[in-house]
SEZA-643319 format. One record per residue (C-alpha): residue in three letters; z, x, y negated. Coordinates in steps of 0.5 Angstrom, whole numbers, padded with zeros to 4 digits, always signed. Layout:
BEGIN
ALAZXY;...
This chain:
BEGIN
MET-0021-0061-0012;THR-0015-0059-0017;HIS-0016-0051-0017;PRO-0022-0047-0018;GLY-0026-0045-0012;GLU-0022-0049-0007;GLN-0029-0052-0006;PHE-0031-0046-0002;TYR-0025-0046+0002;PRO-0026-0045+0010;LYS-0026-0052+0013;GLY-0019-0055+0014;VAL-0016-0051+0009;ARG-0013-0054+0002;TRP-0010-0050-0004;ASP-0004-0054-0003;ASP-0003-0053+0005;PRO+0005-0052+0006;ILE+0007-0045+0005;GLU+0013-0043+0010;ARG+0019-0039+0007;GLY+0024-0036+0011;THR+0027-0029+0013;LEU+0024-0023+0016;PRO+0029-0023+0022;ASP+0027-0030+0024;LEU+0020-0029+0023;LEU+0021-0024+0029;ALA+0025-0028+0033;HIS+0020-0034+0032;ALA+0015-0029+0035;VAL+0019-0027+0041;ARG+0020-0034+0043;GLN+0013-0035+0043;PHE+0010-0029+0045;GLY+0016-0026+0049;ALA+0013-0021+0054;ARG+0006-0020+0051;PRO+0005-0013+0048;ALA+0006-0013+0040;ILE+0005-0006+0039;GLU+0000+0000+0042;PHE+0002+0007+0041;ARG-0001+0013+0044;ASP-0004+0008+0050;ARG+0004+0006+0051;THR+0005-0002+0049;ILE+0012-0005+0047;SER+0012-0012+0048;PHE+0015-0017+0043;SER+0022-0018+0047;GLU+0022-0010+0047;LEU+0021-0009+0040;GLU+0027-0015+0038;ALA+0031-0011+0043;LEU+0030-0004+0040;ALA+0031-0007+0033;ASP+0038-0011+0035;VAL+0040-0004+0037;ALA+0038-0001+0031;ALA+0042-0007+0027;SER+0048-0006+0031;ALA+0048+0002+0029;PHE+0047+0001+0022;LEU+0053-0004+0022;ARG+0057+0000+0026;ALA+0056+0006+0021;GLY+0057+0001+0015;PHE+0050+0000+0012;GLY+0050-0008+0012;SER+0050-0013+0007;GLY+0049-0010+0000;THR+0047-0003+0002;THR+0040+0000+0002;VAL+0037+0004+0008;ALA+0031+0009+0006;LEU+0025+0009+0011;PHE+0021+0016+0010;LEU+0017+0015+0016;GLY+0010+0015+0018;ASN+0006+0010+0023;SER+0010+0010+0029;PRO+0014+0005+0033;ASP+0020+0008+0029;HIS+0018+0004+0023;PRO+0018-0003+0025;ILE+0025-0002+0030;ASN+0028+0001+0024;PHE+0025-0004+0019;PHE+0027-0010+0022;GLY+0034-0007+0025;ALA+0036-0005+0018;LEU+0034-0012+0015;LYS+0038-0016+0021;ALA+0044-0012+0019;GLY+0043-0015+0012;SER+0041-0009+0008;ARG+0035-0008+0004;ILE+0029-0003+0005;ALA+0027+0002+0001;HIS+0020+0005+0003;LEU+0019+0013+0001;SER+0012+0015+0002;PRO+0010+0022+0006;LEU+0005+0023+0001;ASP+0009+0023-0005;GLY+0012+0029-0009;MET+0019+0031-0009;ARG+0020+0028-0016;ALA+0018+0021-0014;LEU+0022+0021-0008;SER+0028+0024-0011;HIS+0027+0018-0016;LYS+0026+0013-0011;LEU+0032+0015-0007;SER+0037+0015-0013;ASP+0034+0009-0016;SER+0035+0005-0010;GLY+0042+0007-0009;ALA+0040+0009-0001;ARG+0045+0014+0002;ILE+0042+0014+0009;LEU+0035+0016+0010;VAL+0031+0015+0017;THR+0026+0020+0018;SER+0022+0023+0024;ASN+0023+0030+0027;LEU+0015+0031+0025;ALA+0014+0038+0021;SER+0011+0034+0016;LEU+0017+0030+0014;LEU+0024+0033+0016;PRO+0024+0039+0012;THR+0023+0034+0006;ALA+0028+0030+0008;LEU+0033+0036+0009;LYS+0032+0037+0002;PHE+0035+0031+0000;LEU+0041+0032+0004;GLU+0042+0039+0001;SER+0041+0036-0006;GLY+0047+0031-0005;LEU+0042+0025-0006;ILE+0044+0022+0001;ASP+0050+0022+0006;ARG+0047+0021+0012;LEU+0040+0023+0016;VAL+0038+0019+0022;VAL+0032+0023+0025;CYS+0028+0020+0030;GLU+0025+0024+0035;ASP+0017+0023+0035;ASP+0016+0026+0043;HIS+0020+0020+0045;TRP+0013+0016+0044;GLY+0009+0021+0048;VAL+0007+0028+0047;ALA+0001+0028+0042;GLY+0001+0035+0039;ASN+0004+0034+0033;PRO+0008+0040+0030;HIS+0015+0038+0030;ALA+0021+0041+0026;PRO+0028+0043+0029;ILE+0033+0039+0028;PRO+0039+0043+0025;ASP+0046+0042+0027;HIS+0050+0039+0021;PRO+0055+0033+0021;ALA+0051+0029+0017;ILE+0045+0029+0021;VAL+0044+0025+0027;THR+0039+0023+0032;PHE+0037+0016+0033;ALA+0039+0016+0040;LYS+0046+0019+0038;PHE+0046+0014+0032;THR+0045+0008+0037;GLU+0048+0010+0043;GLY+0054+0005+0045;ALA+0052+0001+0039;THR+0054-0006+0041;ARG+0052-0013+0038;PRO+0057-0016+0033;ALA+0060-0023+0034;GLN+0056-0026+0029;TRP+0050-0023+0025;PRO+0051-0022+0018;ALA+0048-0029+0014;ILE+0041-0027+0011;SER+0038-0032+0006;ALA+0030-0033+0004;ASP+0033-0031-0003;ASP+0036-0024-0001;ILE+0032-0018-0003;ALA+0029-0015+0003;LEU+0025-0009+0000;LEU+0025-0005-0006;GLN+0017-0003-0006;TYR+0016+0002-0011;THR+0010+0002-0016;GLY+0008+0005-0023;GLY+0013+0004-0029;THR+0012+0005-0036;THR+0016+0011-0037;GLY+0012+0014-0031;LEU+0017+0014-0026;PRO+0016+0009-0020;ARG+0020+0002-0021;GLY+0022-0002-0015;ALA+0019-0009-0014;MET+0024-0013-0011;LEU+0021-0017-0006;SER+0025-0022-0002;HIS+0025-0025+0005;GLY+0022-0031+0002;ASN+0017-0027-0002;LEU+0015-0023+0004;THR+0015-0029+0009;SER+0011-0033+0004;ALA+0006-0028+0004;VAL+0005-0028+0011;SER+0004-0036+0011;ILE-0001-0035+0006;TYR-0005-0031+0010;GLU-0004-0035+0016;VAL-0006-0041+0013;TRP-0012-0038+0010;GLY-0015-0035+0017;ARG-0013-0041+0021;PRO-0020-0043+0022;ALA-0022-0036+0024;ARG-0017-0036+0029;LEU-0020-0033+0036;ASP-0018-0037+0043;ARG-0017-0030+0046;ASP-0012-0024+0045;GLU-0013-0021+0038;ARG-0013-0013+0037;VAL-0012-0011+0030;ILE-0013-0003+0028;CYS-0007-0001+0024;VAL-0009+0006+0021;LEU-0006+0004+0014;PRO+0001+0007+0013;LEU+0006+0002+0014;PHE+0010+0004+0008;HIS+0004+0001+0004;ILE+0005-0006+0002;TYR-0002-0008+0005;ALA-0001-0005+0012;LEU+0006-0008+0012;THR+0004-0015+0010;VAL-0003-0016+0012;VAL-0002-0012+0019;MET+0005-0011+0021;LEU+0008-0018+0019;SER+0002-0022+0020;CYS+0000-0020+0027;LEU+0007-0020+0029;ARG+0008-0028+0027;LEU+0001-0029+0030;GLY+0002-0026+0037;LYS-0004-0021+0035;LEU-0003-0014+0038;ILE-0002-0008+0033;SER-0006-0002+0035;LEU-0002+0003+0031;HIS-0005+0010+0029;GLN-0002+0016+0026;ARG-0007+0017+0021;PHE-0015+0016+0020;ASP-0020+0019+0025;VAL-0026+0016+0025;GLU-0028+0017+0032;ALA-0021+0014+0034;VAL-0022+0008+0030;MET-0029+0007+0033;ARG-0026+0008+0040;ASP-0021+0003+0039;ILE-0027-0002+0037;GLU-0032+0000+0042;VAL-0028+0001+0048;LYS-0021-0002+0047;ARG-0025-0008+0044;ALA-0021-0009+0037;THR-0022-0015+0034;ALA-0020-0014+0027;PHE-0020-0007+0022;PRO-0017-0008+0015;GLY-0018-0001+0012;VAL-0019+0002+0005;PRO-0026+0004+0002;THR-0025+0011+0004;MET-0025+0009+0011;TRP-0031+0005+0010;ILE-0035+0010+0007;ALA-0033+0015+0013;ILE-0035+0010+0018;ALA-0042+0008+0014;SER-0043+0015+0014;LEU-0044+0016+0021;PRO-0051+0018+0023;ASP-0051+0013+0029;LEU-0048+0007+0026;ASP-0054+0003+0027;LYS-0053+0004+0035;ARG-0045+0003+0035;ASP-0042-0003+0038;PHE-0039-0007+0033;SER-0039-0014+0037;SER-0032-0014+0039;LEU-0030-0014+0031;VAL-0029-0021+0028;GLN-0026-0019+0022;ALA-0028-0012+0017;GLY-0024-0012+0011;SER-0023-0007+0005;GLY-0017-0007+0000;GLY-0013-0002-0004;ALA-0018-0001-0009;PRO-0025-0003-0011;LEU-0030-0003-0005;PRO-0037+0000-0008;VAL-0042-0005-0007;GLU-0047+0000-0004;VAL-0042+0001+0002;ALA-0042-0006+0003;LYS-0049-0007+0003;ILE-0050-0001+0008;PHE-0045-0003+0013;GLU-0048-0010+0013;ARG-0055-0007+0014;LYS-0054-0003+0019;THR-0049-0007+0023;ASN-0051-0014+0021;MET-0043-0015+0019;LYS-0041-0017+0012;LEU-0035-0013+0009;LYS-0031-0017+0005;SER-0026-0014+0000;GLY-0020-0018-0003;TRP-0015-0016-0009;GLY-0007-0016-0009;MET-0001-0012-0011;THR+0005-0009-0009;GLU+0009-0015-0014;THR+0005-0020-0010;CYS+0007-0017-0003;SER-0001-0016-0002;PRO-0004-0023-0003;GLY-0008-0025-0009;THR-0015-0027-0007;GLY-0020-0027-0001;HIS-0027-0028+0001;PRO-0028-0034+0005;GLN-0033-0033+0011;GLN-0038-0038+0008;GLY-0039-0038+0001;PRO-0043-0036-0005;ASP-0045-0028-0004;LYS-0042-0025-0010;PRO-0043-0018-0010;GLY-0037-0014-0014;SER-0032-0020-0013;ILE-0025-0020-0011;GLY-0026-0027-0009;LEU-0022-0034-0010;MET-0015-0035-0011;LEU-0011-0036-0004;PRO-0007-0042-0002;GLY-0001-0043-0006;ILE-0003-0038-0011;GLU-0005-0040-0018;MET-0009-0035-0022;ASP-0012-0035-0029;VAL-0014-0030-0035;VAL-0011-0029-0041;ALA-0013-0026-0048;LEU-0011-0019-0049;ASP-0008-0020-0055;ASP-0004-0026-0054;PRO-0002-0027-0046;ASN+0000-0034-0048;LYS-0008-0036-0049;VAL-0011-0038-0043;LEU-0019-0036-0043;SER-0025-0040-0041;PRO-0029-0038-0035;GLY-0033-0032-0036;GLU-0029-0029-0042;VAL-0025-0022-0040;GLY-0018-0022-0041;GLU-0012-0020-0037;ILE-0011-0023-0030;ARG-0004-0027-0029;ILE-0001-0030-0023;ARG+0004-0034-0020;GLY+0006-0036-0013;PRO+0012-0036-0008;ASN+0010-0029-0006;VAL+0011-0026-0013;THR+0016-0021-0014;ARG+0022-0024-0019;GLY+0022-0017-0022;TYR+0024-0010-0022;TRP+0030-0007-0019;GLY+0035-0005-0025;ARG+0030-0006-0030;PRO+0031-0013-0034;GLN+0027-0011-0040;GLU+0021-0009-0036;THR+0022-0015-0032;ALA+0022-0020-0038;GLN+0016-0016-0041;ALA+0012-0017-0034;PHE+0012-0025-0034;VAL+0009-0030-0039;GLY+0009-0037-0038;GLY+0013-0036-0032;ARG+0007-0032-0029;PHE+0006-0025-0028;LEU+0002-0020-0032;THR-0002-0016-0027;GLY-0005-0011-0032;ASP-0012-0012-0029;ILE-0017-0014-0034;GLY-0022-0018-0031;TYR-0025-0025-0031;MET-0026-0032-0027;ASP-0033-0035-0026;GLU-0035-0042-0026;ASP-0034-0042-0019;GLY-0027-0040-0019;TYR-0029-0033-0016;PHE-0025-0027-0020;PHE-0028-0020-0022;LEU-0024-0014-0024;VAL-0027-0010-0030;ASP-0022-0005-0032;ARG-0014-0003-0032;LYS-0010-0005-0038;LYS-0005+0001-0036;ASP-0007+0009-0035;MET-0006+0008-0027;ILE-0011+0012-0023;ILE-0013+0009-0016;SER-0015+0014-0011;GLY-0017+0012-0004;GLY-0012+0006-0004;PHE-0006+0010-0007;ASN-0003+0009-0014;VAL-0003+0015-0018;TYR+0000+0016-0025;PRO-0002+0021-0030;GLN+0004+0022-0033;MET+0007+0024-0027;ILE+0002+0029-0026;GLU+0002+0032-0033;GLN+0010+0033-0033;ALA+0009+0037-0027;ILE+0003+0041-0030;TYR+0007+0042-0037;GLU+0012+0047-0032;HIS+0006+0052-0032;PRO+0007+0057-0037;ALA+0000+0058-0040;VAL+0000+0050-0041;GLN+0001+0048-0048;GLU-0002+0041-0048;VAL-0005+0037-0042;ILE-0008+0030-0041;VAL-0010+0027-0034;ILE-0015+0022-0033;GLY-0019+0018-0028;ILE-0026+0020-0026;PRO-0031+0017-0022;ASP-0030+0020-0014;ALA-0036+0017-0009;TYR-0031+0018-0004;ARG-0024+0016-0006;GLY-0026+0011-0012;GLU-0022+0015-0017;ALA-0019+0022-0018;ALA-0015+0026-0023;LYS-0018+0031-0028;ALA-0013+0035-0032;PHE-0016+0037-0039;ILE-0011+0043-0041;LYS-0010+0046-0048;LEU-0008+0053-0047;ARG-0002+0057-0050;PRO-0005+0062-0055;GLY-0006+0069-0051;SER-0006+0065-0044;ALA-0011+0066-0039;ALA-0015+0061-0036;PHE-0014+0059-0029;SER-0018+0056-0023;LEU-0017+0049-0020;ASP-0015+0053-0014;GLU-0009+0056-0017;LEU-0007+0050-0021;LYS-0007+0046-0014;ALA-0003+0052-0011;PHE+0002+0051-0017;LEU+0003+0044-0016;ALA+0004+0044-0009;GLY+0011+0041-0007;LYS+0011+0038-0014;LEU+0006+0033-0013;GLY+0004+0029-0007;ARG-0003+0031-0004;HIS-0006+0025-0007;GLU-0004+0026-0014;ILE-0007+0033-0014;PRO-0012+0034-0019;ALA-0019+0034-0016;ALA-0022+0037-0023;LEU-0020+0042-0029;ALA-0023+0043-0036;PHE-0020+0047-0041;VAL-0021+0045-0048;ASP-0019+0048-0055;ASP-0016+0041-0057;LEU-0014+0034-0054;PRO-0016+0028-0058;ARG-0010+0024-0062;THR-0008+0018-0064;PRO-0007+0017-0072;VAL+0000+0018-0071;GLY-0001+0024-0067;LYS+0000+0022-0060;LEU-0004+0025-0055;SER-0010+0020-0053;ARG-0012+0018-0046;HIS-0016+0012-0049;GLU-0020+0017-0054;LEU-0021+0022-0048;ARG-0024+0017-0043;SER-0028+0015-0049;GLN-0031+0022-0050;GLN-0032+0023-0043;ALA-0036+0017-0042;ASN-0040+0018-0047;SER-0042+0025-0045;ARG-0041+0024-0037;PRO-0048+0024-0033;ALA-0049+0018-0028;PRO-0044+0019-0022;GLU-0047+0020-0016;THR-0047+0013-0012;PRO-0044+0012-0006;GLN-0051+0011-0003;GLN-0053+0018-0005;GLN-0047+0020-0002;LEU-0048+0017+0004;ALA-0056+0020+0004;THR-0053+0027+0004;GLY-0048+0026+0009;GLY-0042+0025+0005;ARG-0036+0029+0003;SER-0031+0031+0008;
């Protein structure tokens, strides 16, 4: 046993098991050869087979090539959870392009930056009212040259409000975009080292930076999960619930890519609805549900949870943010199922740690390093100094799934690696058994409901308010979302205070919904560093010393939870 924790691995799994590395179009092609007519995706009670998915992706790829978006170009996807995402995802990749994911939850600042930074001049979106109006702004501002609009009702009517598609020479429906597109004599050559995805995450300047994820990174991530879960594979068809957003690395790797690789059915939902998920489990007999803590809190809050039928569910996992220990305890007590959480990052294509089905019960742990992945803990003041078990420091990681760096940011890339290992920015420790625990985050990032929230971006938007002189945003405990943003504001002389609702109205459109502060306080002065800079660290310390104990998830559940 050469790696900490390997003694607790599932039977037959070794840390040095071979990890496959290839390209994503080949991953899909391999799945089609294996599973063919088997359903790959179910959406609005309609199924799409593996063969149909590849055929649709090939048509999209042909259209991208015809339009000039092949090797060396970036295609931006501004889509929610519908089959339009995998069709265009694989289509653009097969054309030789790379993908830039845009989150519908982001505000205009972050979205505009991602578009300009990635170099994408074409955007694929949907005619949903929640997406198309924003996409049109990108076109109006000159950020893109071409807008492809998928028609949501192509997949069946679901009552979602649609926006009219304007008559504009730069706008084309997906049906028109792909009409008459013919396959090339030869598809563009793609290698495992080519960048497949620019997945944006927080930057030191407050602006998102694109983690360069290669085809090899992403296929290795899928292989790592395949090796880890091999002993738990069922001898029957598996159905995995996907309510996690496909533009997020968690859903992309853990659900979409992994399910396609292994022939599992993806039960695709456009949004999280607790009763819809329960119908998938109780009626459609789903075998797995990966969620984020907010989803599990909602399920654990069901008044009749102990009477619900979870017998088909073999895997119940939580990721994206720390899972409250009390929520896991309540879920296990009422359902007799263990709710396990793991850890990963955008920069690792998701895999990092996981829990074996059998092993020590370690509440609060994020688990063991997964096969092929090396992790250690280094001193905060010297990232070359590896610490012993039990000592708290910064977690480092290395593996075939780890990004090579950040798009167009060589300096930040160099700073992110020490000794060939990526510095995660997460502070924690490894115990004597090889289990990892998180303690804090080195940077100021807030994780709210599984999404990264960056205080500086919020502060920049708040500073546009004419009454604001200074502002600091920090994370505060939130029993439902894990964390939420709170703004501490010093007003300009003579300016009147305003309510939280007024602040939310002011920030609407400037920030994503998940970034809007959940709390507001006005102060006479904000703390500063010795050189006069506003100090988030000191403000957090002040709040920790004065804050009453937050309501625990158990108390939250006992009172019915939050809406």
